[in-house]
Each structure stands twice: as structure tokens, then as C-alpha cells.
N, CA, C and O atoms as a GROMACS GRO file, in nm:
protein
  456
    1ARG      N    1   6.922   9.402   6.601
    1ARG     CA    2   6.909   9.391   6.457
    1ARG      C    3   6.836   9.509   6.396
    1ARG      O    4   6.857   9.542   6.279
    2GLU      N    5   6.752   9.572   6.473
    2GLU     CA    6   6.669   9.681   6.423
    2GLU      C    7   6.723   9.817   6.464
    2GLU      O    8   6.651   9.917   6.453
    3ASP      N    9   6.848   9.824   6.510
    3ASP     CA   10   6.909   9.950   6.555
    3ASP      C   11   6.828  10.016   6.667
    3ASP      O   12   6.808  10.137   6.667
    4GLY      N   13   6.783   9.934   6.762
    4GLY     CA   14   6.704   9.984   6.874
    4GLY      C   15   6.786  10.059   6.977
    4GLY      O   16   6.734  10.148   7.044
    5ILE      N   17   6.913  10.024   6.991
    5ILE     CA   18   6.998  10.092   7.089
    5ILE      C   19   7.135  10.121   7.027
    5ILE      O   20   7.179  10.052   6.935
    6ASP      N   21   7.200  10.222   7.079
    6ASP     CA   22   7.336  10.255   7.035
    6ASP      C   23   7.438  10.219   7.141
    6ASP      O   24   7.552  10.182   7.109
    7VAL      N   25   7.399  10.231   7.269
    7VAL     CA   26   7.491  10.204   7.381
    7VAL      C   27   7.418  10.118   7.483
    7VAL      O   28   7.309  10.152   7.528
    8LEU      N   29   7.480  10.007   7.519
    8LEU     CA   30   7.426   9.919   7.622
    8LEU      C   31   7.485   9.961   7.756
    8LEU      O   32   7.606   9.978   7.767
    9ARG      N   33   7.401   9.979   7.858
    9ARG     CA   34   7.446  10.032   7.987
    9ARG      C   35   7.409   9.938   8.102
    9ARG      O   36   7.312   9.964   8.173
   10PRO      N   37   7.484   9.830   8.122
   10PRO     CA   38   7.455   9.742   8.236
   10PRO      C   39   7.507   9.801   8.366
   10PRO      O   40   7.611   9.868   8.368
   11GLY      N   41   7.437   9.776   8.474
   11GLY     CA   42   7.479   9.823   8.606
   11GLY      C   43   7.570   9.721   8.672
   11GLY      O   44   7.536   9.603   8.678
   12LEU      N   45   7.685   9.766   8.720
   12LEU     CA   46   7.780   9.675   8.786
   12LEU      C   47   7.726   9.619   8.916
   12LEU      O   48   7.765   9.509   8.956
   13THR      N   49   7.639   9.690   8.983
   13THR     CA   50   7.589   9.642   9.112
   13THR      C   51   7.467   9.552   9.097
   13THR      O   52   7.427   9.486   9.194
   14THR      N   53   7.406   9.548   8.979
   14THR     CA   54   7.288   9.464   8.959
   14THR      C   55   7.311   9.352   8.859
   14THR      O   56   7.229   9.261   8.849
   15THR      N   57   7.420   9.356   8.786
   15THR     CA   58   7.451   9.256   8.684
   15THR      C   59   7.588   9.197   8.716
   15THR      O   60   7.681   9.270   8.751
   16THR      N   61   7.601   9.067   8.704
   16THR     CA   62   7.731   9.005   8.733
   16THR      C   63   7.831   9.037   8.624
   16THR      O   64   7.794   9.069   8.511
   17VAL      N   65   7.958   9.028   8.659
   17VAL     CA   66   8.065   9.054   8.562
   17VAL      C   67   8.052   8.957   8.444
   17VAL      O   68   8.069   8.997   8.329
   18THR      N   69   8.023   8.831   8.471
   18THR     CA   70   8.007   8.732   8.364
   18THR      C   71   7.894   8.770   8.270
   18THR      O   72   7.908   8.760   8.149
   19ASN      N   73   7.781   8.814   8.326
   19ASN     CA   74   7.668   8.852   8.240
   19ASN      C   75   7.696   8.980   8.162
   19ASN      O   76   7.646   8.996   8.051
   20ILE      N   77   7.773   9.070   8.220
   20ILE     CA   78   7.812   9.190   8.145
   20ILE      C   79   7.900   9.151   8.026
   20ILE      O   80   7.883   9.204   7.917
   21ARG      N   81   7.992   9.059   8.048
   21ARG     CA   82   8.078   9.014   7.938
   21ARG      C   83   7.998   8.944   7.829
   21ARG      O   84   8.023   8.964   7.711
   22LYS      N   85   7.900   8.864   7.868
   22LYS     CA   86   7.814   8.795   7.770
   22LYS      C   87   7.733   8.896   7.690
   22LYS      O   88   7.724   8.886   7.567
   23ALA      N   89   7.675   8.994   7.759
   23ALA     CA   90   7.596   9.097   7.691
   23ALA      C   91   7.683   9.179   7.597
   23ALA      O   92   7.640   9.215   7.488
   24ALA      N   93   7.806   9.209   7.641
   24ALA     CA   94   7.897   9.287   7.558
   24ALA      C   95   7.937   9.209   7.432
   24ALA      O   96   7.949   9.267   7.325
   25ALA      N   97   7.956   9.079   7.446
   25ALA     CA   98   7.990   8.996   7.330
   25ALA      C   99   7.876   8.994   7.229
   25ALA      O  100   7.898   9.005   7.108
   26LEU      N  101   7.754   8.982   7.278
   26LEU     CA  102   7.638   8.985   7.190
   26LEU      C  103   7.623   9.122   7.125
   26LEU      O  104   7.596   9.132   7.005
   27ALA      N  105   7.640   9.228   7.204
   27ALA     CA  106   7.629   9.364   7.151
   27ALA      C  107   7.735   9.392   7.046
   27ALA      O  108   7.710   9.463   6.949
   28GLU      N  109   7.855   9.336   7.066
   28GLU     CA  110   7.964   9.361   6.971
   28GLU      C  111   7.930   9.310   6.831
   28GLU      O  112   7.971   9.369   6.732
   29THR      N  113   7.855   9.200   6.823
   29THR     CA  114   7.820   9.146   6.691
   29THR      C  115   7.730   9.240   6.613
   29THR      O  116   7.721   9.231   6.490
   30TYR      N  117   7.664   9.332   6.684
   30TYR     CA  118   7.577   9.431   6.618
   30TYR      C  119   7.636   9.572   6.623
   30TYR      O  120   7.566   9.670   6.599
   31TYR      N  121   7.766   9.582   6.654
   31TYR     CA  122   7.837   9.709   6.659
   31TYR      C  123   7.776   9.806   6.759
   31TYR      O  124   7.765   9.926   6.734
   32ILE      N  125   7.737   9.751   6.874
   32ILE     CA  126   7.679   9.832   6.982
   32ILE      C  127   7.785   9.851   7.089
   32ILE      O  128   7.848   9.755   7.133
   33ALA      N  129   7.805   9.975   7.132
   33ALA     CA  130   7.902  10.006   7.237
   33ALA      C  131   7.844   9.968   7.373
   33ALA      O  132   7.722   9.957   7.389
   34ILE      N  133   7.932   9.950   7.470
   34ILE     CA  134   7.889   9.918   7.605
   34ILE      C  135   7.949  10.019   7.701
   34ILE      O  136   8.064  10.059   7.689
   35CYS      N  137   7.867  10.061   7.798
   35CYS     CA  138   7.907  10.161   7.896
   35CYS      C  139   7.861  10.117   8.034
   35CYS      O  140   7.754  10.159   8.079
   36PRO      N  141   7.940  10.032   8.104
   36PRO     CA  142   7.899   9.991   8.238
   36PRO      C  143   7.896  10.111   8.333
   36PRO      O  144   7.975  10.204   8.319
   37TYR      N  145   7.804  10.107   8.428
   37TYR     CA  146   7.796  10.216   8.526
   37TYR      C  147   7.775  10.158   8.665
   37TYR      O  148   7.741  10.041   8.680
   38HIS      N  149   7.796  10.240   8.764
   38HIS     CA  150   7.767  10.201   8.903
   38HIS      C  151   7.751  10.327   8.987
   38HIS      O  152   7.790  10.437   8.946
   39ARG      N  153   7.694  10.309   9.103
   39ARG     CA  154   7.678  10.418   9.198
   39ARG      C  155   7.750  10.382   9.328
   39ARG      O  156   7.717  10.434   9.434
   40GLY      N  157   7.849  10.294   9.319
   40GLY     CA  158   7.915  10.242   9.437
   40GLY      C  159   8.043  10.315   9.472
   40GLY      O  160   8.066  10.429   9.432
   41GLY      N  161   8.125  10.247   9.549
   41GLY     CA  162   8.248  10.304   9.600
   41GLY      C  163   8.370  10.264   9.520
   41GLY      O  164   8.358  10.227   9.403
   42PRO      N  165   8.487  10.270   9.583
   42PRO     CA  166   8.612  10.244   9.512
   42PRO      C  167   8.627  10.100   9.464
   42PRO      O  168   8.694  10.077   9.363
   43ILE      N  169   8.567  10.005   9.533
   43ILE     CA  170   8.577   9.865   9.489
   43ILE      C  171   8.500   9.847   9.359
   43ILE      O  172   8.548   9.782   9.266
   44ALA      N  173   8.381   9.904   9.351
   44ALA     CA  174   8.302   9.898   9.227
   44ALA      C  175   8.371   9.975   9.115
   44ALA      O  176   8.365   9.934   8.999
   45ALA      N  177   8.436  10.087   9.148
   45ALA     CA  178   8.510  10.164   9.046
   45ALA      C  179   8.625  10.082   8.989
   45ALA      O  180   8.649  10.085   8.869
   46ALA      N  181   8.697  10.010   9.077
   46ALA     CA  182   8.806   9.925   9.029
   46ALA      C  183   8.753   9.812   8.942
   46ALA      O  184   8.812   9.780   8.839
   47ALA      N  185   8.641   9.752   8.982
   47ALA     CA  186   8.581   9.645   8.902
   47ALA      C  187   8.536   9.699   8.766
   47ALA      O  188   8.557   9.634   8.664
   48GLY      N  189   8.475   9.817   8.765
   48GLY     CA  190   8.432   9.877   8.639
   48GLY      C  191   8.548   9.910   8.548
   48GLY      O  192   8.539   9.894   8.426
   49THR      N  193   8.658   9.956   8.605
   49THR     CA  194   8.777   9.987   8.526
   49THR      C  195   8.832   9.862   8.460
   49THR      O  196   8.869   9.863   8.343
   50HIS      N  197   8.838   9.754   8.537
   50HIS     CA  198   8.892   9.629   8.483
   50HIS      C  199   8.800   9.569   8.376
   50HIS      O  200   8.848   9.522   8.273
   51ILE      N  201   8.670   9.571   8.399
   51ILE     CA  202   8.580   9.513   8.300
   51ILE      C  203   8.578   9.598   8.173
   51ILE      O  204   8.571   9.543   8.062
   52SER      N  205   8.585   9.728   8.187
   52SER     CA  206   8.588   9.814   8.068
   52SER      C  207   8.715   9.791   7.987
   52SER      O  208   8.714   9.797   7.864
   53ALA      N  209   8.826   9.766   8.056
   53ALA     CA  210   8.953   9.743   7.987
   53ALA      C  211   8.953   9.614   7.906
   53ALA      O  212   9.025   9.602   7.807
   54CYS      N  213   8.872   9.516   7.947
   54CYS     CA  214   8.875   9.387   7.878
   54CYS      C  215   8.767   9.374   7.770
   54CYS      O  216   8.761   9.271   7.702
   55LEU      N  217   8.683   9.473   7.754
   55LEU     CA  218   8.577   9.465   7.653
   55LEU      C  219   8.616   9.546   7.530
   55LEU      O  220   8.644   9.665   7.540
   56PRO      N  221   8.619   9.482   7.413
   56PRO     CA  222   8.661   9.554   7.293
   56PRO      C  223   8.564   9.664   7.250
   56PRO      O  224   8.604   9.759   7.182
   57ASN      N  225   8.438   9.653   7.289
   57ASN     CA  226   8.340   9.754   7.250
   57ASN      C  227   8.304   9.848   7.365
   57ASN      O  228   8.199   9.912   7.363
   58SER      N  229   8.393   9.855   7.466
   58SER     CA  230   8.370   9.947   7.576
   58SER      C  231   8.383  10.090   7.526
   58SER      O  232   8.478  10.125   7.455
   59PHE      N  233   8.286  10.172   7.563
   59PHE     CA  234   8.281  10.309   7.514
   59PHE      C  235   8.332  10.408   7.618
   59PHE      O  236   8.416  10.493   7.590
   60ILE      N  237   8.279  10.395   7.740
   60ILE     CA  238   8.314  10.488   7.848
   60ILE      C  239   8.276  10.421   7.979
   60ILE      O  240   8.190  10.332   7.981
   61GLN      N  241   8.337  10.464   8.088
   61GLN     CA  242   8.306  10.409   8.220
   61GLN      C  243   8.249  10.520   8.306
   61GLN      O  244   8.317  10.618   8.336
   62GLU      N  245   8.124  10.505   8.346
   62GLU     CA  246   8.063  10.603   8.434
   62GLU      C  247   8.097  10.567   8.578
   62GLU      O  248   8.071  10.455   8.622
   63THR      N  249   8.155  10.661   8.650
   63THR     CA  250   8.195  10.640   8.789
   63THR      C  251   8.154  10.762   8.869
   63THR      O  252   8.178  10.875   8.826
   64PRO      N  253   8.092  10.742   8.986
   64PRO     CA  254   8.054  10.859   9.067
   64PRO      C  255   8.177  10.932   9.117
   64PRO      O  256   8.278  10.871   9.152
   65PHE      N  257   8.167  11.062   9.121
   65PHE     CA  258   8.276  11.145   9.171
   65PHE      C  259   8.221  11.234   9.280
   65PHE      O  260   8.128  11.312   9.259
   66SER      N  261   8.280  11.222   9.397
   66SER     CA  262   8.234  11.302   9.511
   66SER      C  263   8.320  11.426   9.526
   66SER      O  264   8.442  11.420   9.517
   67THR      N  265   8.256  11.538   9.549
   67THR     CA  266   8.329  11.661   9.577
   67THR      C  267   8.338  11.686   9.727
   67THR      O  268   8.402  11.781   9.771
   68ASN      N  269   8.274  11.600   9.806
   68ASN     CA  270   8.277  11.611   9.951
   68ASN      C  271   8.411  11.559  10.003
   68ASN      O  272   8.445  11.444   9.979
   69ALA      N  273   8.485  11.642  10.073
   69ALA     CA  274   8.619  11.605  10.122
   69ALA      C  275   8.615  11.487  10.217
   69ALA      O  276   8.703  11.401  10.212
   70ALA      N  277   8.513  11.481  10.304
   70ALA     CA  278   8.502  11.369  10.399
   70ALA      C  279   8.478  11.238  10.325
   70ALA      O  280   8.535  11.135  10.361
   71ASP      N  281   8.394  11.241  10.223
   71ASP     CA  282   8.368  11.121  10.143
   71ASP      C  283   8.494  11.077  10.068
   71ASP      O  284   8.523  10.958  10.062
   72GLN      N  285   8.567  11.172  10.013
   72GLN     CA  286   8.691  11.138   9.943
   72GLN      C  287   8.792  11.074  10.037
   72GLN      O  288   8.858  10.978   9.999
   73ARG      N  289   8.805  11.126  10.159
   73ARG     CA  290   8.897  11.067  10.258
   73ARG      C  291   8.853  10.926  10.294
   73ARG      O  292   8.937  10.836  10.305
   74MET      N  293   8.723  10.905  10.312
   74MET     CA  294   8.670  10.774  10.346
   74MET      C  295   8.702  10.674  10.236
   74MET      O  296   8.748  10.563  10.263
   75ARG      N  297   8.677  10.712  10.111
   75ARG     CA  298   8.704  10.623   9.998
   75ARG      C  299   8.853  10.590   9.990
   75ARG      O  300   8.890  10.476   9.962
   76GLN      N  301   8.938  10.689  10.012
   76GLN     CA  302   9.083  10.669  10.008
   76GLN      C  303   9.129  10.576  10.121
   76GLN      O  304   9.212  10.488  10.098
   77ARG      N  305   9.076  10.596  10.241
   77ARG     CA  306   9.118  10.514  10.356
   77ARG      C  307   9.076  10.370  10.339
   77ARG      O  308   9.150  10.279  10.377
   78ILE      N  309   8.957  10.346  10.284
   78ILE     CA  310   8.908  10.209  10.269
   78ILE      C  311   8.988  10.133  10.164
   78ILE      O  312   9.022  10.017  10.185
   79SER      N  313   9.017  10.197  10.053
   79SER     CA  314   9.078  10.124   9.941
   79SER      C  315   9.226  10.152   9.920
   79SER      O  316   9.295  10.071   9.859
   80GLY      N  317   9.275  10.266   9.967
   80GLY     CA  318   9.414  10.302   9.939
   80GLY      C  319   9.432  10.355   9.798
   80GLY      O  320   9.545  10.377   9.754
   81TRP      N  321   9.322  10.376   9.726
   81TRP     CA  322   9.326  10.423   9.586
   81TRP      C  323   9.263  10.561   9.582
   81TRP      O  324   9.155  10.582   9.639
   82ASP      N  325   9.327  10.656   9.517
   82ASP     CA  326   9.273  10.792   9.514
   82ASP      C  327   9.167  10.813   9.407
   82ASP      O  328   9.105  10.920   9.404
   83GLU      N  329   9.145  10.717   9.319
   83GLU     CA  330   9.040  10.722   9.216
   83GLU      C  331   9.049  10.847   9.128
   83GLU      O  332   8.948  10.907   9.094
   84LYS      N  333   9.168  10.884   9.092
   84LYS     CA  334   9.184  11.001   9.006
   84LYS      C  335   9.229  10.956   8.867
   84LYS      O  336   9.326  10.880   8.853
   85PRO      N  337   9.157  11.001   8.764
   85PRO     CA  338   9.200  10.965   8.629
   85PRO      C  339   9.330  11.035   8.591
   85PRO      O  340   9.358  11.146   8.636
   86VAL      N  341   9.407  10.969   8.507
   86VAL     CA  342   9.532  11.025   8.456
   86VAL      C  343   9.510  11.050   8.307
   86VAL      O  344   9.491  10.956   8.230
   87GLU      N  345   9.514  11.178   8.267
   87GLU     CA  346   9.488  11.218   8.128
   87GLU      C  347   9.355  11.162   8.077
   87GLU      O  348   9.344  11.119   7.963
   88GLY      N  349   9.253  11.165   8.165
   88GLY     CA  350   9.120  11.123   8.127
   88GLY      C  351   9.091  10.974   8.141
   88GLY      O  352   8.981  10.929   8.108
   89PHE      N  353   9.188  10.896   8.189
   89PHE     CA  354   9.170  10.752   8.200
   89PHE      C  355   9.207  10.705   8.340
   89PHE      O  356   9.302  10.756   8.400
   90PHE      N  357   9.132  10.607   8.393
   90PHE     CA  358   9.171  10.543   8.517
   90PHE      C  359   9.282  10.443   8.486
   90PHE      O  360   9.267  10.362   8.394
   91PRO      N  361   9.391  10.448   8.559
   91PRO     CA  362   9.494  10.346   8.537
   91PRO      C  363   9.445  10.212   8.592
   91PRO      O  364   9.374  10.207   8.692
   92LEU      N  365   9.485  10.103   8.526
   92LEU     CA  366   9.452   9.972   8.580
   92LEU      C  367   9.538   9.947   8.702
   92LEU      O  368   9.660   9.965   8.698
   93LEU      N  369   9.476   9.906   8.807
   93LEU     CA  370   9.549   9.878   8.930
   93LEU      C  371   9.620   9.744   8.917
   93LEU      O  372   9.567   9.650   8.859
   94GLU      N  373   9.739   9.738   8.972
   94GLU     CA  374   9.816   9.615   8.965
   94GLU      C  375   9.806   9.540   9.096
   94GLU      O  376   9.778   9.599   9.201
   95GLY      N  377   9.827   9.412   9.091
   95GLY     CA  378   9.819   9.330   9.211
   95GLY      C  379   9.710   9.226   9.194
   95GLY      O  380   9.638   9.226   9.094
   96PRO      N  381   9.698   9.136   9.291
   96PRO     CA  382   9.598   9.031   9.279
   96PRO      C  383   9.456   9.085   9.283
   96PRO      O  384   9.430   9.190   9.342
   97GLY      N  385   9.366   9.014   9.221
   97GLY     CA  386   9.226   9.055   9.219
   97GLY      C  387   9.207   9.186   9.145
   97GLY      O  388   9.252   9.201   9.032
   98LEU      N  389   9.142   9.278   9.209
   98LEU     CA  390   9.119   9.410   9.148
   98LEU      C  391   9.235   9.506   9.170
   98LEU      O  392   9.234   9.617   9.118
   99GLY      N  393   9.334   9.463   9.247
   99GLY     CA  394   9.450   9.548   9.273
   99GLY      C  395   9.435   9.637   9.394
   99GLY      O  396   9.521   9.721   9.421
  100LEU      N  397   9.327   9.620   9.469
  100LEU     CA  398   9.303   9.699   9.590
  100LEU      C  399   9.336   9.617   9.713
  100LEU      O  400   9.323   9.494   9.714
  101ARG      N  401   9.378   9.685   9.815
  101ARG     CA  402   9.393   9.623   9.947
  101ARG      C  403   9.296   9.694  10.038
  101ARG      O  404   9.319   9.808  10.079
  102VAL      N  405   9.187   9.627  10.070
  102VAL     CA  406   9.082   9.689  10.152
  102VAL      C  407   9.129   9.696  10.297
  102VAL      O  408   9.173   9.596  10.354
  103ASN      N  409   9.119   9.815  10.354
  103ASN     CA  410   9.154   9.839  10.493
  103ASN      C  411   9.034   9.800  10.578
  103ASN      O  412   8.938   9.876  10.588
  104ASP      N  413   9.039   9.683  10.640
  104ASP     CA  414   8.925   9.632  10.717
  104ASP      C  415   8.889   9.722  10.835
  104ASP      O  416   8.772   9.738  10.867
  105ALA      N  417   8.989   9.780  10.899
  105ALA     CA  418   8.962   9.869  11.013
  105ALA      C  419   8.885   9.993  10.968
  105ALA      O  420   8.790  10.035  11.034
  106ALA      N  421   8.926  10.052  10.854
  106ALA     CA  422   8.856  10.169  10.801
  106ALA      C  423   8.717  10.131  10.754
  106ALA      O  424   8.622  10.208  10.770
  107LEU      N  425   8.703  10.013  10.695
  107LEU     CA  426   8.572   9.967  10.649
  107LEU      C  427   8.478   9.952  10.767
  107LEU      O  428   8.362   9.992  10.760
  108ALA      N  429   8.526   9.894  10.877
  108ALA     CA  430   8.443   9.879  10.997
  108ALA      C  431   8.408  10.016  11.056
  108ALA      O  432   8.297  10.036  11.107
  109GLU      N  433   8.502  10.108  11.050
  109GLU     CA  434   8.477  10.242  11.106
  109GLU      C  435   8.366  10.314  11.031
  109GLU      O  436   8.286  10.385  11.092
  110PHE      N  437   8.360  10.296  10.900
  110PHE     CA  438   8.263  10.369  10.819
  110PHE      C  439   8.136  10.290  10.788
  110PHE      O  440   8.049  10.339  10.717
  111THR      N  441   8.124  10.168  10.841
  111THR     CA  442   8.006  10.086  10.818
  111THR      C  443   7.892  10.133  10.908
  111THR      O  444   7.912  10.159  11.026
  112ILE      N  445   7.775  10.143  10.851
  112ILE     CA  446   7.658  10.186  10.926
  112ILE      C  447   7.576  10.062  10.960
  112ILE      O  448   7.536   9.987  10.871
  113ALA      N  449   7.553  10.040  11.086
  113ALA     CA  450   7.473   9.924  11.129
  113ALA      C  451   7.328   9.943  11.088
  113ALA      O  452   7.272  10.052  11.099
  114SER      N  453   7.268   9.833  11.042
  114SER     CA  454   7.127   9.844  11.000
  114SER      C  455   7.034   9.797  11.108
  114SER      O  456   6.912   9.799  11.090
   0.00000   0.00000   0.00000
């Protein structure tokens, strides 16, 4: 109400999708844009793309971009998605859920035991 913020930036890895939608609905009543962000991998990028597409006050989607070739190959092998924007936009993936088919063998290969 007091113009304290211009852009709301919830984290996809710390805030649930439902809570992001609730916050975006509240922010929309005050003409506040929303910009979800994450520091995760291709699954989080797909989730961020889908949530941004369904929010009327979505402003931009922050997604990490790796220039490391090995990291890019790992992300591609796990998700089957190249994570490349088309004319500045991520295309919405089609298919059930987020539209990704996670390669379990590749995920196990790149998992670090704790």
C-alpha cells in the first residue's frame, strides 16, 4: 500500500508453487510485478517457466545459465531439455507434469553422495 516494493522475487527452491501463486495474486492487487528466481537445474527452470507463464503479473524469469560445457551436457542428459530461449523466451514444454522426462540413469551418475 505504501509503494515499498516494485518487484516481488520469491525463490522457487524455498517457496512452494502454491505460496508463490498466492503472493502473486496479492501483489497483483497493488500492481506489483513478480519475478521468481532459482539457482537450481533444469527441473527448477521448467517449474519456473510454467509458473511464470500462469501469473498475469509475471515480469521476468531469472534462470542460471552455465557456460561450462560439462555442466551443460549434464543438464541436457538429465532432463532432455537444452534450456535455450527462443527469441528471448523459454518455450513451454509439452507433456505431463513439467514436460520433462528425467533420465534416472544420468541423474544417478551425476549425484554426489553425502
